[in-house]
C-alpha positions as CSV (number, residue, x, y, z in Angstrom):
1,M,-5.7,12.0,21.4
2,F,-4.3,13.3,24.6
3,F,-4.1,16.5,26.6
4,A,-0.9,18.0,28.0
5,S,0.3,21.5,28.3
6,S,3.4,20.6,26.2
7,L,1.0,20.3,23.2
8,S,0.9,24.1,22.9
9,S,4.5,24.0,21.7
10,V,3.7,21.9,18.7
11,V,0.3,23.3,17.6
12,R,0.2,25.2,14.3
13,E,-2.2,28.0,13.7
14,A,-5.3,26.5,12.2
15,N,-5.9,28.7,9.2
16,S,-5.4,25.5,7.2
17,V,-4.7,21.8,7.7
18,G,-2.0,21.7,5.0
19,G,1.3,20.1,5.9
20,F,-0.2,17.5,8.2
21,G,0.0,14.6,5.7
22,L,-3.8,14.1,5.5
23,D,-5.8,12.5,2.7
24,P,-7.0,15.4,0.5
25,E,-10.8,14.7,1.0
26,F,-10.5,14.2,4.7
27,A,-8.4,17.4,5.0
28,Q,-11.1,19.3,3.2
29,T,-13.8,18.1,5.5
30,L,-11.6,18.8,8.5
31,S,-11.1,22.3,7.3
32,E,-14.8,22.8,7.1
33,L,-15.1,21.5,10.7
34,L,-12.5,23.9,12.0
35,A,-14.2,26.7,10.1
36,K,-17.6,25.9,11.8
37,C,-15.9,26.0,15.1
38,R,-14.3,29.4,14.4
39,A,-17.6,30.7,13.2
40,A,-19.0,29.8,16.7
41,G,-16.1,31.6,18.4
42,L,-14.1,28.5,19.2
43,D,-10.4,28.5,18.5
44,F,-9.8,24.8,17.5
45,R,-6.4,24.0,16.1
46,I,-5.0,20.8,14.5
47,S,-2.3,19.2,16.5
48,Q,-1.6,15.9,14.9
49,G,-2.4,14.3,11.5
50,L,-0.5,11.6,9.7
51,R,1.5,9.5,12.1
52,T,4.1,6.8,11.3
53,P,3.7,3.3,12.6
54,Q,6.9,3.9,14.5
55,K,5.4,6.8,16.4
56,Q,2.2,4.8,16.9
57,A,4.2,2.0,18.4
58,E,6.0,4.4,20.7
59,Y,2.7,5.8,22.0
60,Y,1.3,2.3,22.4
61,C,4.3,1.1,24.4
62,K,4.6,4.2,26.6
63,W,1.6,3.5,28.8
64,A,2.7,2.2,32.2
65,Q,-0.1,-0.4,32.3
66,R,1.5,-2.2,29.2
67,S,4.5,-4.2,30.3
68,P,7.2,-5.5,28.0
69,A,5.5,-8.9,28.3
70,D,2.2,-7.4,27.1
71,I,4.1,-5.9,24.1
72,D,5.6,-9.3,23.3
73,T,2.2,-11.0,23.4
74,A,0.7,-8.4,21.0
75,A,3.7,-8.6,18.7
76,R,3.4,-12.4,18.5
77,K,-0.3,-12.2,17.6
78,M,0.5,-9.6,14.9
79,E,3.1,-12.0,13.4
80,R,0.6,-14.9,13.5
81,D,-1.9,-12.7,11.8
82,G,0.4,-11.8,8.9
83,A,2.1,-8.5,10.1
84,P,5.8,-9.4,10.8
85,W,7.1,-6.0,9.9
86,L,4.7,-4.1,12.1
87,A,5.4,-6.6,14.9
88,S,9.1,-5.8,14.7
89,V,8.3,-2.1,14.9
90,L,6.3,-2.7,18.0
91,R,9.0,-4.7,19.7
92,S,11.5,-2.0,19.0
93,Y,9.7,0.2,21.6
94,R,9.0,-2.5,24.3
95,N,11.6,-1.2,26.7
96,I,11.1,2.6,26.4
97,P,10.3,4.6,29.6
98,R,6.7,4.5,30.7
99,Q,4.2,7.1,31.7
100,T,0.9,6.9,33.6
101,Q,-1.0,8.9,31.0
102,W,-2.9,6.7,28.4
103,L,-2.1,7.7,24.9
104,T,-3.7,5.2,22.5
105,S,-5.2,1.7,22.2
106,A,-4.4,1.3,18.5
107,L,-1.5,-0.9,17.5
108,P,0.8,0.4,14.8
109,G,-0.9,0.3,11.4
110,A,-4.3,-0.2,13.0
111,G,-5.0,3.4,13.7
112,W,-6.4,5.7,11.0
113,H,-3.6,8.3,11.7
114,Q,-1.3,6.0,9.8
115,W,-3.6,6.3,6.8
116,G,-3.9,10.1,6.9
117,L,-7.5,9.7,7.8
118,A,-7.5,11.0,11.4
119,A,-6.5,14.1,13.2
120,D,-6.4,15.4,16.7
121,C,-7.6,19.0,17.2
122,Y,-7.8,21.0,20.5
123,C,-9.5,24.1,21.6
124,Y,-7.7,27.2,22.9
125,R,-9.5,29.7,25.2
126,N,-7.7,33.0,25.9
127,G,-4.6,31.5,24.5
128,H,-4.6,28.4,26.8
129,L,-5.3,24.8,25.8
130,V,-8.6,23.5,27.1
131,E,-7.4,20.2,28.6
132,N,-10.7,19.0,30.0
133,G,-12.2,16.7,27.4
134,S,-15.6,17.0,29.0
135,D,-15.7,20.8,28.4
136,P,-18.8,21.7,26.3
137,V,-16.5,23.0,23.5
138,Y,-15.6,19.4,22.7
139,K,-19.2,18.3,22.6
140,F,-19.9,21.1,20.0
141,Y,-16.8,20.0,18.0
142,A,-18.0,16.4,18.0
143,E,-21.5,17.3,17.0
144,Q,-20.3,19.3,14.0
145,A,-17.9,16.5,13.0
146,V,-20.7,14.0,12.9
147,R,-22.9,16.4,10.8
148,L,-20.1,16.5,8.3
149,G,-19.9,12.7,8.1
150,L,-16.9,12.2,10.3
151,T,-16.5,9.9,13.3
152,A,-15.8,11.7,16.6
153,G,-13.6,10.3,19.4
154,Y,-15.7,12.2,21.9
155,Y,-18.2,9.4,21.7
156,F,-15.6,6.5,22.0
157,T,-15.9,4.3,25.0
158,H,-12.4,5.5,26.0
159,Q,-13.2,9.2,25.2
160,D,-10.7,10.8,22.9
161,A,-12.3,14.3,22.7
162,G,-10.0,15.9,20.2
163,H,-9.9,13.0,17.8
164,V,-11.9,12.9,14.5
165,Q,-11.5,10.4,11.6
166,G,-13.0,9.8,8.2
167,P,-14.0,6.1,8.4
168,S,-16.7,4.9,10.6
169,A,-14.9,1.7,11.4
170,G,-13.0,1.9,14.7
171,G,-9.7,1.0,13.1
172,A,-8.0,-0.3,10.0
173,T,-8.2,-3.9,11.3
174,D,-12.0,-3.7,11.0
175,V,-11.7,-3.1,7.3
176,Y,-8.4,-4.7,6.1
177,T,-6.5,-7.9,7.0
178,W,-3.3,-7.6,9.0
179,S,-1.3,-8.9,6.1
180,Y,-2.6,-6.2,3.8
181,I,-2.0,-3.5,6.5
182,D,1.6,-4.8,7.0
183,G,2.4,-4.6,3.3
184,V,1.0,-1.0,2.9
185,M,2.7,0.3,6.1
186,K,6.1,-1.3,5.2
187,E,5.9,0.2,1.7
188,R,5.1,3.7,2.9
189,F,7.0,3.9,6.2
190,A,9.9,1.4,6.3
191,D,12.4,4.1,5.5
192,K,11.0,6.6,8.1
193,E,12.4,7.4,11.5
194,R,10.3,7.3,14.7
195,V,9.0,10.8,14.2
196,A,6.4,12.1,11.8
197,L,3.2,13.2,13.2
198,S,3.2,15.8,10.5
199,S,4.7,19.3,11.2
200,A,5.7,21.6,14.0
201,R,5.8,25.3,14.7
202,A,9.2,26.7,14.0
203,G,11.2,27.1,17.2
204,A,9.5,24.2,19.1
205,P,11.8,22.4,21.5
206,A,13.9,19.6,20.0
207,A,12.2,17.0,22.1
208,T,8.8,17.7,20.5
209,R,9.8,18.8,17.0
210,I,7.9,16.9,14.4
211,E,9.0,16.1,10.9
212,T,6.8,17.2,8.0
213,M,5.7,14.3,5.9
214,A,3.0,14.6,3.3
215,L,1.4,11.8,1.4
216,S,2.9,11.0,-1.9
217,P,0.5,10.6,-4.9
218,A,1.1,6.8,-4.8
219,S,0.2,6.7,-1.1
220,A,-3.0,8.7,-1.6
221,Q,-4.7,5.7,-3.1
222,F,-5.1,4.3,0.4
223,G,-6.9,7.3,1.6
224,M,-10.5,8.4,2.1
225,R,-11.3,8.0,-1.6
226,A,-10.3,4.4,-1.6
227,F,-12.3,3.8,1.6
228,A,-15.4,5.0,-0.2
229,A,-14.6,2.9,-3.3
230,A,-17.9,1.1,-3.3
231,A,-19.8,4.2,-4.4
232,A,-17.4,4.8,-7.3
233,A,-16.3,1.4,-8.4
234,G,-19.7,0.0,-9.3
235,P,-23.1,-0.9,-8.1
236,Y,-22.2,-4.2,-6.3
237,Y,-20.7,-4.7,-2.9
238,K,-19.0,-7.9,-4.3
239,D,-16.9,-5.7,-6.5
240,D,-15.7,-3.4,-3.7
241,P,-12.0,-4.1,-3.1
242,I,-12.2,-3.1,0.5
243,L,-15.0,-5.5,1.3
244,V,-13.3,-8.2,-0.7
245,G,-10.2,-7.7,1.5
246,T,-12.1,-7.5,4.8
247,R,-11.7,-10.3,7.2
248,L,-14.7,-12.7,7.0
249,E,-14.4,-14.0,10.6
250,P,-14.8,-11.8,13.6
251,E,-11.8,-11.0,15.8
252,F,-13.7,-12.3,18.8
253,V,-16.0,-15.3,18.8
254,Y,-18.8,-16.3,21.0
255,T,-18.6,-19.4,23.2
256,V,-21.3,-21.6,21.6
257,P,-23.9,-22.9,24.0
258,S,-24.7,-26.5,24.2
259,G,-27.9,-28.0,22.8
260,N,-29.6,-27.3,19.5
261,S,-31.1,-23.9,20.1
262,T,-31.7,-20.9,17.9
263,L,-29.1,-19.1,20.1
264,K,-26.5,-21.7,19.3
265,R,-27.1,-21.4,15.6
266,M,-26.9,-17.6,15.8
267,A,-23.6,-17.8,17.7
268,Q,-22.1,-20.3,15.2
269,T,-23.2,-18.1,12.3
270,F,-21.6,-15.0,13.8
271,N,-18.4,-16.9,14.5
272,A,-18.2,-17.8,10.8
273,I,-19.1,-14.6,9.0
274,G,-19.3,-11.9,11.8
275,G,-16.3,-9.9,10.7
276,L,-17.6,-9.0,7.2
277,V,-21.2,-8.7,8.5
278,N,-20.1,-6.2,11.2
279,T,-18.3,-4.1,8.6
280,L,-21.2,-3.9,6.2
281,A,-23.7,-3.5,9.0
282,Q,-21.8,-0.6,10.4
283,R,-21.5,1.0,7.0
284,L,-25.3,0.7,6.4
285,G,-26.5,1.3,9.9
286,I,-27.9,-2.2,10.3
287,D,-27.9,-4.3,13.5
288,P,-25.6,-7.3,12.7
289,V,-28.0,-9.6,14.6
290,A,-30.7,-8.8,12.1
291,V,-28.5,-10.3,9.4
292,L,-27.9,-13.4,11.5
293,A,-31.6,-13.8,12.0
294,V,-32.1,-13.9,8.2
295,W,-29.4,-16.6,8.0
296,Y,-31.0,-18.6,10.7
297,V,-34.5,-18.5,9.2
298,E,-33.4,-19.2,5.7
299,S,-30.9,-22.0,6.2
300,G,-31.2,-23.0,9.8
301,G,-27.6,-21.9,10.7
302,R,-26.1,-24.8,8.8
303,A,-22.3,-24.8,8.6
304,F,-20.5,-24.0,5.4
305,T,-19.1,-26.8,3.3
306,P,-16.7,-25.6,0.6
307,G,-18.0,-26.5,-2.9
308,K,-21.4,-27.4,-1.5
309,P,-23.4,-24.3,-0.4
310,V,-26.7,-24.9,1.3
311,L,-29.2,-25.6,-1.5
312,R,-32.9,-26.0,-2.0
313,F,-34.2,-27.1,-5.4
314,E,-37.6,-25.8,-6.4
315,N,-39.6,-28.1,-8.8
316,H,-42.1,-25.4,-9.7
317,I,-39.3,-22.9,-10.7
318,F,-37.7,-25.7,-12.7
319,F,-40.9,-26.2,-14.6
320,D,-41.0,-22.4,-15.4
321,K,-37.3,-22.5,-16.6
322,W,-37.4,-25.8,-18.5
323,G,-40.3,-28.0,-17.8
324,H,-43.0,-26.0,-19.6
325,Q,-41.3,-26.7,-22.9
326,N,-40.7,-30.3,-22.0
327,E,-43.8,-31.1,-20.0
328,P,-44.1,-34.9,-20.7
329,L,-40.6,-35.6,-19.6
330,F,-40.9,-33.2,-16.7
331,D,-44.1,-34.9,-15.5
332,K,-42.3,-38.3,-15.5
333,H,-39.8,-37.1,-12.9
334,F,-41.1,-34.1,-11.0
335,Q,-44.3,-33.0,-9.2
336,F,-45.5,-29.9,-7.5
337,G,-48.7,-28.5,-6.2
338,G,-51.2,-27.1,-8.7
339,H,-49.8,-29.0,-11.6
340,A,-50.9,-32.2,-13.3
341,G,-53.6,-32.9,-10.7
342,I,-51.4,-32.4,-7.6
343,G,-53.1,-30.6,-4.8
344,G,-51.7,-27.6,-2.9
345,R,-49.9,-24.4,-3.8
346,R,-47.0,-24.4,-6.3
347,S,-44.4,-24.3,-3.5
348,Q,-45.9,-27.4,-1.9
349,N,-45.9,-31.1,-2.5
350,H,-42.6,-31.3,-4.4
351,K,-41.7,-34.9,-5.3
352,Y,-39.3,-36.6,-7.7
353,R,-38.2,-39.9,-9.0
354,Q,-35.2,-41.0,-11.0
355,S,-37.2,-43.2,-13.4
356,A,-40.8,-43.8,-14.3
357,N,-41.0,-47.2,-12.6
358,Q,-39.9,-45.9,-9.2
359,P,-42.2,-44.5,-6.5
360,W,-42.4,-40.8,-5.9
361,A,-40.3,-39.4,-3.1
362,P,-40.5,-36.0,-1.4
363,V,-37.8,-33.5,-2.3
364,H,-37.7,-31.3,0.9
365,I,-36.9,-33.6,3.8
366,D,-34.4,-31.4,5.5
367,N,-31.5,-33.3,4.0
368,Q,-28.9,-31.7,1.8
369,D,-28.0,-34.9,0.1
370,R,-31.6,-35.2,-1.1
371,E,-31.6,-31.6,-2.4
372,Y,-28.4,-32.2,-4.3
373,E,-29.7,-35.4,-5.8
374,V,-32.8,-33.6,-7.2
375,F,-30.5,-30.8,-8.4
376,A,-28.4,-33.4,-10.3
377,L,-31.6,-34.8,-11.8
378,G,-32.7,-31.4,-13.0
379,E,-29.2,-30.8,-14.4
380,R,-29.3,-34.1,-16.3
381,F,-32.5,-33.0,-18.1
382,G,-32.4,-29.3,-18.3
383,G,-28.7,-28.4,-18.0
384,R,-26.7,-26.8,-15.2
385,E,-27.9,-23.3,-15.8
386,A,-31.6,-24.2,-15.6
387,A,-31.1,-26.3,-12.5
388,S,-29.2,-23.4,-10.9
389,L,-31.9,-20.9,-11.9
390,S,-34.3,-23.1,-10.0
391,S,-32.4,-23.4,-6.7
392,S,-31.7,-21.1,-3.8
393,F,-28.1,-21.1,-2.5
394,G,-26.2,-20.3,0.7
395,G,-27.0,-19.0,4.1
396,P,-29.3,-16.3,2.7
397,Q,-30.9,-18.8,0.3
398,I,-30.9,-16.4,-2.7
399,M,-32.6,-17.9,-5.8
400,G,-30.4,-18.5,-8.8
401,F,-32.7,-16.5,-11.0
402,N,-31.6,-13.4,-9.0
403,F,-28.0,-13.7,-10.3
404,D,-28.1,-10.4,-12.2
405,V,-29.2,-8.2,-9.3
406,C,-26.3,-9.7,-7.3
407,G,-23.8,-8.8,-10.1
408,Y,-23.2,-12.2,-11.7
409,P,-23.4,-13.1,-15.4
410,S,-25.3,-16.4,-14.8
411,A,-26.9,-18.5,-12.1
412,V,-24.1,-21.0,-12.3
413,A,-21.5,-18.2,-11.7
414,M,-23.4,-17.1,-8.6
415,A,-23.8,-20.7,-7.3
416,E,-20.1,-21.4,-7.8
417,A,-19.1,-18.2,-6.0
418,F,-21.4,-19.0,-3.1
419,G,-19.8,-22.4,-3.0
420,A,-16.3,-21.1,-3.0
421,D,-16.5,-18.8,0.0
422,Q,-19.1,-17.5,2.4
423,R,-17.8,-14.0,1.7
424,W,-19.7,-14.0,-1.6
425,Q,-22.8,-15.2,0.2
426,V,-22.6,-12.2,2.6
427,L,-21.9,-9.7,-0.2
428,G,-24.6,-11.3,-2.3
429,F,-27.2,-10.9,0.5
430,F,-26.4,-7.2,0.8
431,D,-26.3,-6.7,-2.9
432,F,-29.7,-8.4,-3.2
433,C,-31.2,-6.3,-0.3
434,R,-29.9,-3.1,-1.9
435,S,-31.3,-4.0,-5.3
436,K,-34.7,-4.7,-3.8
437,N,-34.7,-1.7,-1.6
438,L,-34.7,-3.8,1.6
439,I,-32.1,-1.9,3.5
440,D,-34.7,0.3,5.2
441,E,-36.7,-2.6,6.2
442,I,-33.9,-4.5,7.9
443,Q,-32.5,-1.2,9.4
444,S,-35.9,-0.5,11.1
445,K,-36.6,-4.2,11.7
446,R,-39.9,-4.2,9.9
447,W,-39.9,-7.9,9.8
448,N,-43.2,-8.5,8.1
449,D,-42.4,-6.0,5.3
450,F,-38.9,-7.6,4.9
451,G,-40.4,-11.1,4.8
452,R,-43.0,-10.1,2.3
453,I,-40.4,-8.8,-0.2
454,Y,-37.7,-11.3,0.6
455,N,-39.9,-14.4,0.8
456,G,-43.3,-13.4,-0.5
457,D,-45.1,-14.2,2.8
458,G,-44.5,-11.5,5.4
459,A,-47.2,-12.9,7.7
460,T,-45.3,-16.2,8.0
461,Y,-41.7,-15.1,7.8
462,G,-42.0,-11.8,9.8
463,P,-42.6,-13.6,13.1
464,L,-39.9,-16.1,12.4
465,L,-37.4,-13.4,11.8
466,K,-38.4,-11.4,14.8
467,A,-38.2,-14.5,17.0
468,A,-34.6,-15.1,15.8
469,F,-33.7,-11.5,16.3
470,D,-35.1,-11.6,19.8
471,T,-32.2,-13.8,20.9
472,R,-30.0,-10.7,20.5
473,Q,-29.8,-9.9,24.3
474,A,-28.8,-13.5,25.1
475,L,-26.4,-13.6,22.2
476,L,-24.6,-10.5,23.2
477,A,-24.4,-11.8,26.8
478,L,-22.4,-14.9,25.7
479,P,-18.8,-15.0,26.7
480,K,-16.4,-13.9,23.9
481,T,-12.8,-15.0,23.3
482,P,-10.1,-14.1,20.7
483,N,-10.8,-16.0,17.5
484,P,-7.9,-18.4,16.9
485,Q,-9.0,-18.8,13.3
486,A,-9.1,-15.1,12.4
487,E,-6.3,-14.3,10.0
488,R,-4.7,-17.7,10.3
489,L,-6.6,-18.7,7.3
490,T,-8.0,-15.6,5.6
491,I,-9.8,-16.6,2.4
492,M,-9.2,-14.0,-0.3
493,A,-11.7,-15.3,-2.9
494,V,-11.4,-13.9,-6.4
495,A,-14.8,-13.1,-8.0
496,P,-15.3,-15.5,-10.9
497,A,-14.9,-14.1,-14.3
498,P,-17.7,-14.8,-16.8
499,G,-17.3,-18.4,-18.0
500,R,-15.0,-19.4,-15.2
501,R,-15.6,-20.9,-11.9
502,A,-14.7,-19.2,-8.6
503,S,-11.8,-20.3,-6.6
504,A,-10.8,-19.7,-3.0
505,K,-7.1,-19.3,-2.2
506,P,-5.8,-19.2,1.4
507,K,-3.3,-16.5,2.0
508,R,-1.3,-18.6,4.2
509,G,-1.4,-21.7,6.3
510,K,-1.5,-25.3,5.3
511,A,-5.2,-25.8,5.2
512,K,-6.8,-25.2,1.8
513,A,-10.4,-24.7,0.9
514,K,-11.8,-27.2,-1.5
515,S,-11.7,-25.9,-5.0
516,S,-15.1,-25.0,-6.5
517,R,-14.0,-26.4,-9.8
518,A,-15.7,-29.6,-8.9
519,R,-19.3,-29.7,-10.3
520,L,-22.0,-28.9,-7.8
521,K,-23.5,-32.3,-8.2
522,S,-20.2,-34.1,-7.5
523,A,-19.7,-32.5,-4.1
524,R,-21.2,-34.9,-1.6
525,P,-19.7,-34.3,1.9
526,K,-22.5,-34.2,4.6
527,P,-23.2,-30.8,6.2
528,K,-21.4,-30.2,9.4
529,A,-24.4,-28.8,11.1
530,S,-27.0,-31.0,12.7
531,R,-30.1,-32.0,10.8
532,A,-32.4,-29.6,12.7
533,K,-35.5,-28.7,10.8
534,L,-35.1,-25.6,8.6
535,K,-37.5,-23.1,10.0
536,G,-39.2,-21.2,7.2
537,N,-38.2,-23.5,4.4
538,R,-41.3,-25.6,4.3
539,G,-44.3,-24.5,2.2
540,K,-42.6,-21.3,1.1
541,S,-44.4,-18.8,-1.1
542,K,-41.6,-16.6,-2.5
543,S,-41.5,-13.5,-4.6
544,S,-38.4,-11.7,-5.6
545,R,-36.0,-13.9,-3.7
546,G,-37.5,-17.2,-4.7
547,K,-40.5,-19.3,-5.3
548,V,-43.5,-17.5,-6.6
549,A,-46.7,-19.2,-5.5
């Protein structure tokens, strides 16, 4: 975390990392790291482990370049974001004496030290602290840490050579909401004093003595084991409590360019779902812009309307799910290529009519009201489940018949979840990609391979995905500003239980998301996005995701 000769007075001998309040699994990995260093002849010793929010606030306020006014600004934002207790802790240190040496950029509660998932270790050479963070010993230490699955501060933009942490996320705010962090920190540390890095060597000067504070069994649930809950809790990202509690929106948003360009749609999509996309992409080693490219190609970057996810009804799939058993009635109201004398492939020439004495009208005219009208017609004849099985939903346009690989009991349940909150669309996309072994393709940006499996036509969709991804440089160059919506209205959607419809409940604030209890066919607000043509949604030939030609 920082280098100073006074550290030598508070460093314990590194035969173990016990007594530093660390999460047990993280402590075991850290012990392996220090053992590797000792085997290489390097005397690395742990200095700091668990740290209270009070001590973190002291470190944060101590830097001379942060004025009391800066502290007040940060505290006000924390309060707005749902962390009043931590904001009060921060304010209590606003007027302490400053020093020129930087200590930390993490606000209280945001650093992994407060979760027992980070430690600062330093090297001693001939009994003296190696204070130069650029010394080769710290590079060796960082390399070994990464090999053990840890994240090394040596590689941070603001280098923190002795720091290692368990999570790959930069801080707790990249994983949890501020309101959640505030509740956990208050429960664990409200009765603690300003000290508590962990423990100190007997005889250390009073000014640097550190109180021993180990994690209680109740507190251990917030440690490394909980952070890796996805692997243990079940096969679906949508059931991972950490991801469910992760902020959907990014902390910083792009300034959206004018016009009706791909870049504009990509920026708007990131501003809506970038927080959760970033978290999952970091976990899986995926470029977040690759996910945005899929959103753009599949749904044109349309804005989300609660209760009415972007939808595309597929006549030929409806025939497979219902029409083949009711062919005379189906043929009175629905048409598609390759059936009943209609030319073209199955995914082409989709038409419908409400009654036999009306003229046929095209289904796919880049108009969501039309898609929902045909969906309602299908529901009228075949029921809601058959209509949902025959439609693709949300930004990633996942077909309803894929409900099981996304962890839902029915197509209706998946459709209602996707309509309740974009969070379920993001998690559904990653669940689908994992179930279809598409993570490697999107990691390595093998667009044709990805398009072939996701859409059934890699030659068509690969170039579209690549073209969208190629806006990456321009996207990252757009100006960014703090997101005024982040945390002000954090949607904590509860996954729908079998037989029940999903709901989205705002944590705070007056605005409320429209309940998804309304039937899909009754939700009629027009999409917020412009009516730009959906690239990649005409003449599709889909395989596992959707429409099989």
